[in-house]
C-alpha positions in Angstrom: 171.7 99.2 153.1 168.4 100.4 152.7 168.2 103.0 149.9 166.8 107.0 150.6 163.2 107.2 149.7 162.3 110.0 147.0 160.8 112.7 146.9 157.7 110.9 145.8 157.9 108.0 148.4 158.4 110.9 151.7 155.1 112.2 149.9 153.1 109.9 150.8 154.8 108.9 153.8 153.1 112.5 154.9 150.3 111.8 153.5 149.4 107.8 154.8 150.5 109.1 158.7 147.8 112.1 158.0 145.0 109.5 156.6 146.0 107.1 159.4 145.4 109.2 161.8 141.5 109.4 161.1 142.9 112.6 158.8 143.7 114.7 161.3 147.9 114.7 162.9 149.6 117.0 164.6 153.0 118.5 163.2 154.9 116.2 165.7 153.5 113.0 164.8 154.1 113.7 161.2 157.8 114.1 162.3 157.6 110.5 163.6 155.6 108.4 161.4 157.6 110.3 158.3 160.3 109.9 159.7 161.7 113.5 159.1 163.6 116.1 160.6 161.9 119.2 161.1 163.5 121.1 158.5 162.7 119.1 155.6 158.7 118.4 157.2 158.0 122.1 156.7 159.5 122.2 153.9 157.3 118.9 152.9 154.4 120.5 154.2 154.3 123.9 153.1 154.2 122.2 149.4 151.9 120.0 150.5 149.5 122.8 151.4 150.8 124.9 148.5 149.7 121.7 146.1 146.2 121.3 148.2 147.2 118.1 149.2 147.0 118.8 153.2 144.9 122.0 155.0 146.8 123.7 157.7 144.1 124.3 160.6 144.9 126.6 163.8 143.3 125.0 167.1 143.0 126.0 170.8 145.7 123.5 170.9 147.7 124.4 168.5 147.8 123.4 164.9 146.8 120.3 162.9 147.2 119.0 159.6 143.9 117.9 157.6 144.2 115.4 154.0 142.1 116.3 151.2 140.8 115.3 148.1 143.0 115.9 146.4 145.7 113.9 148.9 143.4 111.2 148.8 143.7 110.6 145.4 147.2 110.9 145.2 147.8 107.8 147.6 145.3 105.9 145.6 147.2 106.5 142.2 150.3 106.0 144.3 149.4 102.9 145.6 147.9 101.8 141.3 151.5 102.8 140.3 152.9 101.0 142.3 151.3 98.3 142.3 151.3 97.4 138.9 155.4 98.5 138.8 155.3 95.5 141.2 154.1 93.2 138.9 155.8 93.1 136.4 158.8 93.0 138.6 159.8 96.5 137.8 160.8 97.9 141.6 
């Protein structure tokens, strides 16, 4: 049985989903790629917007989210930390 993801892992999954879509993603794709309910996605997206890790933009086709430099920096630092802990068997 798999363990539940923690908050930092969920944030990583959302930011990674945005980054992997060329830095721009629609809400539906965030749901699919981050495996969250709509309610939970809304909570996390609001937090990411408030912390300036993503920006919400409106287009004629609806809403989209773009990743910011701060969001990219989070992904890079998250990767460093997980690589460090994995190298010592602390995962």
